[in-house]
C-alpha positions as CSV (number, residue, x, y, z in Angstrom):
1,H,27.6,-34.9,3.8
2,V,27.9,-38.7,3.3
3,D,28.1,-41.1,6.2
4,G,27.8,-44.9,6.5
5,G,24.0,-44.7,6.8
6,V,23.6,-43.0,3.4
7,T,22.0,-45.3,0.8
8,A,21.7,-45.3,-3.0
9,K,18.1,-44.0,-2.5
10,D,19.5,-40.9,-0.6
11,I,21.9,-40.2,-3.4
12,K,19.2,-40.4,-6.0
13,H,17.1,-38.0,-4.0
14,Q,19.9,-35.5,-3.9
15,I,20.5,-35.8,-7.6
16,E,16.8,-35.1,-8.3
17,H,16.8,-32.1,-5.9
18,A,20.0,-30.7,-7.4
19,S,18.6,-31.2,-11.0
20,C,15.6,-29.1,-10.1
21,L,17.7,-26.4,-8.6
22,A,20.0,-26.4,-11.7
23,C,17.0,-26.0,-14.0
24,K,15.8,-23.1,-11.9
25,N,19.3,-21.5,-11.8
26,W,19.7,-21.9,-15.6
27,S,16.4,-20.0,-16.2
28,Q,17.7,-17.2,-14.0
29,G,21.0,-16.9,-15.9
30,I,23.1,-18.9,-13.5
31,C,25.2,-21.2,-15.7
32,S,26.7,-23.6,-13.1
33,T,25.2,-25.5,-10.2
34,I,27.5,-27.7,-8.2
35,L,26.4,-30.8,-6.3
36,F,29.1,-31.8,-3.7
37,F,29.3,-35.1,-2.0
38,D,31.6,-34.9,1.0
39,E,33.4,-38.0,2.4
40,C,31.8,-40.1,-0.3
41,N,33.9,-43.3,0.3
42,T,32.4,-43.7,3.8
43,S,29.3,-45.4,2.3
44,H,29.7,-48.4,0.1
45,D,26.4,-47.7,-1.7
46,A,27.2,-44.1,-2.2
47,L,30.7,-44.8,-3.5
48,W,29.6,-47.2,-6.3
49,L,26.8,-44.9,-7.3
50,A,29.2,-42.0,-7.4
51,Q,31.4,-44.1,-9.7
52,E,28.5,-44.5,-12.1
53,I,27.6,-40.8,-11.9
54,M,31.2,-39.5,-12.4
55,C,32.2,-42.0,-15.2
56,D,29.0,-42.6,-17.1
57,Q,26.9,-39.5,-16.1
58,T,24.0,-41.8,-15.3
59,C,22.3,-42.5,-11.9
60,D,21.1,-46.1,-11.6
61,G,21.0,-46.4,-15.4
62,D,19.1,-43.2,-15.9
63,S,20.7,-40.3,-17.7
64,I,21.3,-37.1,-15.6
65,D,19.9,-34.5,-18.0
66,A,20.8,-31.5,-15.8
67,V,24.5,-32.2,-16.4
68,N,24.2,-31.7,-20.2
69,K,21.3,-29.2,-20.3
70,Y,21.6,-27.0,-17.2
71,G,25.3,-26.9,-16.4
72,M,25.1,-29.1,-13.3
73,K,28.6,-30.2,-12.1
74,I,29.1,-33.1,-9.7
75,V,32.1,-33.1,-7.3
76,I,33.0,-35.7,-4.7
77,A,35.5,-35.6,-1.9
78,C,37.1,-38.7,-0.5
79,N,39.4,-39.5,2.4
80,P,42.6,-41.3,1.6
81,Y,42.9,-45.0,2.0
82,R,46.2,-45.3,3.9
83,L,47.7,-46.8,7.0
84,H,48.6,-45.5,10.4
85,P,52.4,-45.4,11.2
86,P,53.4,-48.3,13.5
87,E,54.3,-45.9,16.3
88,L,50.7,-44.6,16.5
89,I,49.3,-48.1,16.5
90,A,51.6,-49.0,19.5
91,R,50.4,-45.9,21.4
92,L,46.7,-46.7,20.7
93,E,47.1,-50.3,22.0
94,K,48.2,-48.8,25.3
95,A,45.2,-46.5,25.6
96,G,42.1,-47.9,27.3
97,L,41.6,-51.6,26.8
98,G,43.5,-51.5,23.5
99,Y,42.8,-50.9,19.9
100,H,41.8,-54.4,18.9
101,A,38.0,-54.4,19.2
102,G,36.0,-55.6,16.3
103,P,37.1,-57.5,13.1
104,K,40.7,-58.0,12.4
105,V,40.4,-57.9,8.6
106,S,38.4,-55.4,6.5
107,E,35.8,-56.4,4.0
108,Q,38.2,-55.3,1.2
109,G,41.1,-57.6,1.9
110,M,44.1,-58.0,4.3
111,I,44.2,-54.5,5.7
112,R,42.7,-54.4,9.2
113,L,40.2,-51.6,9.8
114,R,42.1,-50.5,12.9
115,D,45.3,-49.9,10.8
116,L,43.6,-47.4,8.5
117,V,44.0,-43.7,9.1
118,Y,40.4,-43.2,7.9
119,R,37.9,-46.1,8.0
120,V,36.8,-45.8,4.4
121,H,36.3,-48.0,1.4
122,P,38.9,-48.0,-1.4
123,L,38.0,-46.2,-4.6
124,P,36.9,-48.3,-7.6
125,P,39.6,-48.5,-10.3
126,S,37.5,-46.6,-12.8
127,L,37.1,-43.7,-10.4
128,Q,40.8,-43.5,-9.6
129,V,41.6,-41.8,-12.9
130,H,39.5,-38.8,-11.8
131,I,41.5,-38.3,-8.6
132,F,42.8,-34.8,-7.9
133,D,45.0,-34.8,-4.8
134,F,43.9,-31.7,-2.9
135,G,46.6,-32.3,-0.3
136,S,46.7,-30.1,2.8
137,L,47.6,-26.5,3.7
138,S,51.3,-25.7,3.4
139,V,53.1,-24.4,6.6
140,S,53.3,-20.9,5.2
141,V,49.6,-20.8,4.2
142,E,48.5,-22.2,7.6
143,K,50.7,-19.5,9.3
144,K,48.8,-16.8,7.4
145,Y,45.4,-18.2,8.4
146,S,46.6,-18.5,12.0
147,S,47.8,-14.9,12.0
148,L,44.3,-13.8,10.8
149,I,42.6,-15.7,13.6
150,I,45.0,-14.2,16.1
151,Q,44.4,-10.7,14.8
152,H,40.6,-11.1,15.4
153,M,41.3,-12.5,18.9
154,L,43.6,-9.7,19.9
155,K,41.0,-7.0,18.9
156,D,38.9,-8.1,21.9
157,V,41.8,-8.8,24.2
158,T,43.7,-5.5,23.8
159,K,40.6,-3.6,24.9
160,T,41.2,-5.2,28.3
161,I,45.0,-5.6,28.7
162,G,46.2,-2.8,26.4
163,E,48.5,-3.0,23.4
164,Y,51.8,-4.9,23.6
165,E,54.5,-4.7,20.9
166,G,54.9,-7.9,19.1
167,L,51.9,-9.6,20.6
168,E,50.5,-10.8,17.3
169,R,54.0,-12.2,16.2
170,F,54.3,-14.0,19.6
171,F,51.0,-15.7,19.4
172,T,51.5,-16.7,15.7
173,K,54.9,-18.3,16.5
174,L,53.4,-20.0,19.6
175,I,50.6,-21.6,17.6
176,C,52.8,-22.6,14.7
177,R,55.3,-24.3,17.1
178,A,52.4,-26.1,18.9
179,Q,51.0,-27.3,15.5
180,D,54.4,-28.4,14.2
181,F,55.1,-30.3,17.4
182,M,51.8,-32.2,17.2
183,R,52.5,-33.2,13.6
184,S,56.0,-34.4,14.4
185,C,54.7,-36.8,17.0
186,K,54.0,-40.1,15.2
187,N,52.6,-41.7,18.3
188,E,50.1,-39.0,19.0
189,K,47.0,-37.5,17.4
190,S,49.0,-35.6,14.7
191,F,45.9,-34.6,12.7
192,V,46.0,-30.9,13.6
193,S,44.3,-28.2,11.6
194,L,43.0,-24.7,11.8
195,R,40.2,-26.1,14.0
196,D,42.8,-26.4,16.7
197,V,43.8,-22.7,16.2
198,K,40.1,-21.7,16.5
199,R,39.7,-23.7,19.7
200,F,42.8,-22.0,21.1
201,R,41.2,-18.6,20.3
202,D,37.9,-19.6,22.0
203,V,39.6,-21.0,25.2
204,F,41.9,-18.0,25.4
205,L,39.1,-15.4,25.2
206,F,37.0,-17.4,27.7
207,F,39.7,-17.4,30.3
208,A,40.7,-13.8,29.6
209,D,37.1,-12.7,30.3
210,H,36.6,-14.9,33.4
211,I,40.0,-13.9,35.0
212,R,39.3,-10.2,34.4
213,N,35.7,-9.9,35.3
214,K,34.4,-13.0,37.2
215,E,34.8,-15.2,40.2
216,L,37.7,-17.1,38.8
217,G,39.9,-14.0,38.8
218,R,39.1,-13.2,42.4
219,I,40.0,-16.8,43.5
220,L,43.3,-16.6,41.5
221,Q,44.1,-13.3,43.0
222,A,43.7,-14.8,46.5
223,K,45.8,-17.8,45.6
224,E,48.6,-15.7,44.1
225,G,48.5,-13.2,47.0
226,K,48.6,-10.2,44.7
227,K,46.4,-8.3,42.3
228,I,46.0,-9.8,38.9
229,S,48.2,-7.7,36.5
230,D,47.7,-7.0,32.8
231,R,50.6,-9.4,32.2
232,D,48.8,-12.1,34.3
233,L,45.7,-11.5,32.2
234,L,47.8,-12.6,29.2
235,K,49.8,-15.4,31.0
236,F,47.0,-17.4,32.5
237,P,44.7,-17.6,29.4
238,V,47.7,-18.6,27.2
239,V,48.6,-21.5,29.6
240,C,45.0,-22.7,29.9
241,A,44.4,-22.5,26.1
242,L,47.6,-24.4,25.4
243,G,46.6,-26.9,28.1
244,V,43.1,-27.6,26.8
245,C,44.0,-27.7,23.1
246,Y,47.4,-29.4,23.1
247,Y,49.1,-30.3,26.3
248,L,46.5,-32.4,28.1
249,S,46.1,-34.6,25.0
250,L,49.7,-35.7,25.1
251,S,51.3,-38.7,26.8
252,P,53.5,-37.9,29.8
253,D,56.8,-38.2,27.9
254,N,55.5,-36.0,25.0
255,R,54.2,-33.4,27.4
256,E,57.6,-32.7,28.7
257,N,59.0,-32.4,25.1
258,F,56.1,-30.1,24.2
259,L,56.8,-27.7,27.0
260,H,60.5,-27.5,26.1
261,T,59.5,-26.8,22.5
262,I,57.0,-24.1,23.5
263,C,58.5,-22.5,26.6
264,D,62.3,-22.6,26.0
265,R,61.9,-20.8,22.7
266,A,59.4,-18.2,23.8
267,D,60.2,-14.6,22.9
268,D,59.4,-13.1,26.3
269,C,58.5,-13.9,29.8
270,V,54.8,-14.7,29.2
271,L,55.1,-18.5,29.6
272,G,58.4,-18.7,31.5
273,S,59.9,-22.1,32.2
274,P,58.2,-25.5,31.7
275,R,58.0,-25.8,35.5
276,N,56.1,-22.5,35.7
277,F,53.7,-23.6,32.9
278,N,52.9,-26.7,35.0
279,R,52.4,-24.7,38.1
280,L,50.0,-22.2,36.5
281,L,47.9,-24.9,34.8
282,T,47.8,-27.1,38.0
283,L,46.8,-24.0,40.0
284,V,43.8,-23.3,37.7
285,M,42.7,-27.0,37.6
286,S,42.9,-27.2,41.4
287,I,40.5,-24.2,41.8
288,F,37.8,-26.1,39.9
289,V,38.4,-29.3,41.8
290,K,38.3,-27.5,45.2
291,E,35.0,-25.9,44.3
292,L,33.6,-29.5,43.8
293,R,34.8,-30.9,47.2
294,P,31.4,-30.6,48.9
295,L,30.2,-33.0,46.2
296,L,33.1,-35.4,46.9
297,K,32.8,-35.5,50.6
298,G,32.4,-39.0,52.0
299,K,32.9,-40.8,48.6
300,N,36.5,-41.9,49.1
301,I,37.6,-40.1,45.9
302,A,41.3,-39.3,45.4
303,E,42.0,-36.1,43.5
304,N,44.7,-37.6,41.2
305,A,45.9,-36.2,38.0
306,A,43.5,-38.1,35.7
307,F,40.5,-37.0,37.9
308,S,41.5,-33.3,38.0
309,E,42.2,-33.2,34.2
310,N,39.0,-34.9,33.3
311,I,37.0,-32.5,35.6
312,F,38.8,-29.4,34.1
313,L,38.2,-30.6,30.5
314,F,34.6,-31.5,31.1
315,I,33.8,-28.1,32.5
316,I,35.6,-26.0,29.8
317,C,34.5,-28.1,26.8
318,S,30.9,-28.2,28.1
319,E,30.8,-24.4,28.5
320,L,32.5,-23.7,25.1
321,R,30.8,-26.5,23.2
322,I,34.1,-28.0,22.2
323,P,33.8,-31.7,21.4
324,L,35.7,-33.9,23.9
325,F,36.8,-37.5,23.6
326,L,37.9,-39.3,26.7
327,I,39.6,-42.7,26.3
328,G,40.8,-44.9,29.1
329,K,40.3,-48.2,30.9
330,P,37.6,-48.6,33.5
331,G,38.6,-46.7,36.6
332,T,40.2,-43.6,34.9
333,S,37.5,-41.3,36.2
334,K,35.6,-40.8,33.0
335,S,32.0,-41.5,34.3
336,L,32.9,-40.0,37.7
337,A,33.9,-36.7,36.2
338,K,30.8,-36.6,34.0
339,S,28.4,-37.2,36.9
340,I,30.1,-34.7,39.2
341,V,30.4,-31.9,36.6
342,G,26.7,-32.5,35.7
343,E,25.8,-32.1,39.3
344,A,27.9,-29.0,39.8
345,M,27.0,-27.0,36.6
346,Q,23.6,-25.7,37.6
347,G,24.0,-22.2,36.3
348,R,22.9,-19.4,38.6
349,A,21.4,-22.1,40.9
350,S,24.8,-23.6,41.6
351,E,26.0,-23.6,45.3
352,S,29.5,-22.5,44.2
353,R,29.9,-18.9,43.3
354,L,32.5,-20.0,40.6
355,F,29.9,-22.2,38.8
356,Q,27.3,-19.5,39.0
357,D,29.3,-17.8,36.2
358,F,28.9,-20.9,34.0
359,S,26.0,-22.3,32.0
360,Q,23.5,-24.7,33.3
361,C,24.3,-28.1,31.7
362,I,22.0,-31.0,31.1
363,H,23.4,-34.4,29.9
364,V,21.7,-36.5,27.1
365,T,23.3,-39.9,27.2
366,Y,23.4,-42.6,24.4
367,Q,24.8,-46.1,24.9
368,C,26.8,-47.0,21.8
369,S,27.3,-50.6,20.5
370,P,28.4,-52.3,17.3
371,L,24.7,-52.1,16.3
372,S,24.6,-48.3,16.5
373,T,23.4,-46.5,13.4
374,P,23.9,-43.0,12.1
375,E,20.2,-42.3,12.6
376,G,20.4,-43.4,16.2
377,I,23.3,-40.9,16.9
378,K,21.5,-38.1,15.0
379,S,18.4,-38.7,17.2
380,V,20.3,-38.0,20.4
381,F,21.7,-34.8,19.0
382,R,18.1,-33.9,17.9
383,E,16.9,-34.5,21.5
384,A,19.7,-32.3,22.9
385,S,18.8,-29.6,20.5
386,Q,15.2,-29.7,21.7
387,Y,16.4,-28.9,25.3
388,Q,18.2,-25.8,24.0
389,K,15.2,-24.6,22.0
390,D,13.9,-21.2,23.0
391,K,16.5,-20.8,25.8
392,D,19.3,-18.4,26.2
393,I,22.3,-20.4,25.0
394,S,24.7,-18.2,26.9
395,E,23.2,-19.6,30.1
396,Y,22.1,-23.0,29.1
397,V,23.9,-25.9,27.3
398,A,22.9,-29.4,26.5
399,M,25.6,-32.0,26.3
400,V,25.5,-35.2,24.3
401,I,27.3,-38.1,26.0
402,L,28.1,-41.0,23.8
403,D,29.1,-43.8,26.2
404,E,31.3,-46.6,24.9
405,V,31.7,-44.7,21.7
406,G,34.5,-47.0,20.7
407,L,32.1,-49.9,20.2
408,A,30.3,-47.9,17.5
409,E,33.5,-47.7,15.4
410,D,32.8,-51.4,14.5
411,S,29.3,-50.7,13.2
412,N,28.7,-51.9,9.7
413,T,27.1,-48.6,8.9
414,M,30.2,-46.6,10.0
415,A,27.8,-44.8,12.4
416,L,30.5,-42.4,13.8
417,K,30.9,-40.8,10.4
418,S,27.6,-39.0,11.1
419,L,29.4,-37.2,13.9
420,H,31.3,-35.0,11.4
421,A,28.4,-32.8,10.4
422,L,26.8,-33.0,13.8
423,L,29.9,-31.7,15.6
424,E,30.4,-28.9,13.1
425,N,26.8,-27.6,12.6
426,G,24.7,-29.3,15.3
427,C,21.2,-30.6,14.6
428,S,18.0,-28.6,14.6
429,P,15.1,-29.8,16.7
430,D,13.3,-31.0,13.5
431,G,16.3,-33.2,12.6
432,N,17.9,-31.0,9.9
433,V,21.7,-31.5,9.9
434,E,22.8,-29.9,6.6
435,T,22.3,-26.3,7.7
436,G,24.8,-24.7,5.5
437,E,25.9,-22.1,8.1
438,V,26.2,-22.9,11.8
439,N,23.1,-22.0,13.9
440,S,24.4,-21.4,17.4
441,T,21.0,-22.5,18.8
442,N,21.4,-26.0,17.2
443,K,25.0,-26.6,18.2
444,V,25.3,-28.6,21.5
445,S,28.2,-29.7,23.6
446,F,29.6,-33.2,23.1
447,C,31.6,-35.9,24.9
448,G,32.5,-39.3,23.7
449,M,33.8,-41.8,26.3
450,S,35.3,-45.1,25.6
451,N,37.2,-48.0,27.2
452,W,38.6,-48.7,23.8
453,A,41.1,-46.6,21.8
454,L,39.5,-44.6,19.0
455,D,40.7,-43.8,15.5
456,P,42.3,-40.4,16.0
457,A,41.7,-39.3,12.4
458,K,38.0,-39.1,13.2
459,M,38.6,-37.1,16.4
460,N,40.3,-34.0,15.0
461,R,37.1,-32.1,15.4
462,G,37.6,-32.1,19.1
463,V,39.9,-32.6,22.0
464,L,41.1,-36.2,22.2
465,V,42.6,-37.4,25.6
466,S,43.9,-41.0,25.9
467,R,44.6,-42.3,29.4
468,E,47.3,-44.8,29.7
469,E,48.2,-47.0,32.7
470,P,48.9,-44.8,35.8
471,S,52.5,-44.8,37.0
472,R,53.6,-46.2,40.4
473,D,53.7,-42.7,41.9
474,D,50.1,-42.0,40.6
475,L,48.9,-45.2,42.2
476,I,50.5,-44.4,45.5
477,F,49.0,-40.9,45.4
478,T,45.6,-42.3,44.6
479,A,45.7,-44.9,47.4
480,S,46.8,-42.2,49.9
481,G,43.9,-40.0,48.8
482,I,41.3,-42.8,49.3
483,L,42.7,-43.5,52.8
484,H,43.1,-39.8,53.7
485,D,39.4,-39.2,53.1
486,L,38.6,-41.1,56.3
487,G,40.3,-38.3,58.3
488,E,43.4,-40.2,59.3
489,N,46.2,-42.2,57.8
490,I,45.4,-45.8,58.7
491,L,48.1,-47.5,56.6
492,D,51.8,-46.7,56.8
493,K,53.6,-45.7,53.6
494,Q,55.9,-48.7,53.5
495,R,52.9,-51.1,53.4
496,L,51.0,-48.9,51.0
497,K,54.0,-49.1,48.5
498,L,54.2,-52.8,49.0
499,I,50.5,-53.2,48.0
500,V,51.0,-51.0,45.0
501,D,54.0,-53.1,43.9
502,C,52.0,-56.3,44.3
503,Y,49.2,-54.8,42.1
504,L,51.8,-53.8,39.4
505,Q,53.2,-57.3,39.4
506,L,49.7,-58.8,39.0
507,L,49.1,-56.5,36.0
508,E,52.4,-57.6,34.5
509,I,51.6,-61.3,34.9
510,Q,48.1,-60.7,33.4
511,Q,49.6,-58.8,30.4
512,N,52.1,-61.7,29.7
513,T,49.2,-64.2,29.9
514,N,47.1,-62.1,27.5
515,L,49.9,-62.0,25.0
516,K,50.2,-65.8,25.0
517,D,46.6,-66.9,24.8
518,G,44.6,-63.7,24.0
519,S,42.6,-63.9,27.2
520,P,40.7,-60.8,28.3
521,E,41.9,-58.5,31.2
522,I,40.3,-59.4,34.5
523,F,42.0,-57.2,37.1
524,G,42.2,-53.4,36.7
525,L,42.0,-50.0,38.4
526,R,38.5,-50.6,39.9
527,D,39.8,-53.6,41.7
528,F,42.7,-51.5,43.0
529,Y,40.3,-48.8,44.3
530,S,37.9,-51.4,45.8
531,F,40.8,-53.0,47.7
532,F,41.5,-49.8,49.6
533,E,37.8,-48.9,50.1
534,N,37.1,-52.3,51.5
535,Y,40.2,-52.0,53.7
536,C,38.9,-48.7,55.0
537,N,35.5,-50.2,55.7
538,E,37.0,-53.2,57.5
539,V,39.2,-51.0,59.7
540,A,36.1,-48.8,60.5
541,D,34.1,-51.9,61.4
542,R,36.8,-53.3,63.7
543,T,37.2,-49.9,65.4
544,A,33.5,-49.7,66.0
545,R,33.4,-53.2,67.5
546,Q,36.3,-52.3,69.8
């Protein structure tokens, strides 16, 4: 696997190693040995050396004898050099602090790096004649693969809930509709693949087990006021799996459209109406947040939608080792959710009975910057893998936290390209990434947090959530939550709404000024929160003096 840190020396080493292997295979009657360079155009050095290898069958001027003598074949895979649609660029510029960090113009010409679907180098002209467009899976082929994944999933589920006629057909249609919807959204992360189907399977099985056999099911039963039926064992996991893998990644407008696409066309009453879907997902998320309230006491924290969703995703993605990317401006509860979940997930030592059913989680944090290198990112995965070594991975998980991961996108070494293999296979304690098949001991959990919007094409190996500016209603709810934590409502609703409107006007003035002269943002959500916290402190001080 090639990333921005791969040099010509590394390519030569692989050529030598493959040549020796080809010679050995030839002597054993194996006529072909294939050397495969994946994502070759992420490294400038590797790309130009690959051009020489493919066109001239030489490596740095030296003939590659194994090609002619021992049947060695060389194949390279490249990502396309093409642009994002304008609708997606517009959405990205609304996420976090925007999508305009780093250089405006790429090294290759007028195309800005942020406008490229994949941040790669263009192919040399002499290499373009060798291109074979592999394309992507057709809808019919993806449907067949999805059906096979669903079949394996249902083998485990039907042991618990029994057989239902048409269950496989229902799930296959459900997944295909979700995939088609994501692809049709030009202003969303439309790079869906079979990885999303596998994530759906993993999340579904996780919730089916916890609702049937563990504390989560007991709490849900108490909330619903009735015994969890076999139909509920199907309904809740489906809603949660769709929520984690698709729904929570969408903007508010697209969420509504997604639910109408999924729910209104469902073949039976499993999902129900869009309103029922929202109710069930909100119910499950509220259970996790409620279990964390002892940790929130006295911290003036409002349980708004962004906070609840971040908490929920952090817990589930940590437990299942699903890569998670959280994008949003300062004040969107990214770091807050990370610290609270890290404090709560203590395995069997957790104070909450709910979290005693989850793994103990340890965070390994790395601060990214434009100077980040592939080796630096690999080292933090190697450190996390060391923590998991010789431990029961069903009860212990190490989570890599890449803070300000958006800054690493502008690294000259394309440092984030090293994530591809690390997220798929993990990293062994001795630093080996290219493991061939996945070793469950080496694979760690992962979260990338950023104030800046990320290139969504790189993030299709995980769940990508982009937080936009909160609405007026969200701000009013958040402010009410901060004030309510004091035990009484010390500000009437009319004045509260007036303060929120003043804040929104301030943001509008700031945005118009930024468009004119390009000045950075000064005021944001943290100032909004600080205002109400300081107001609470001032009122408390005056009350004490009186």
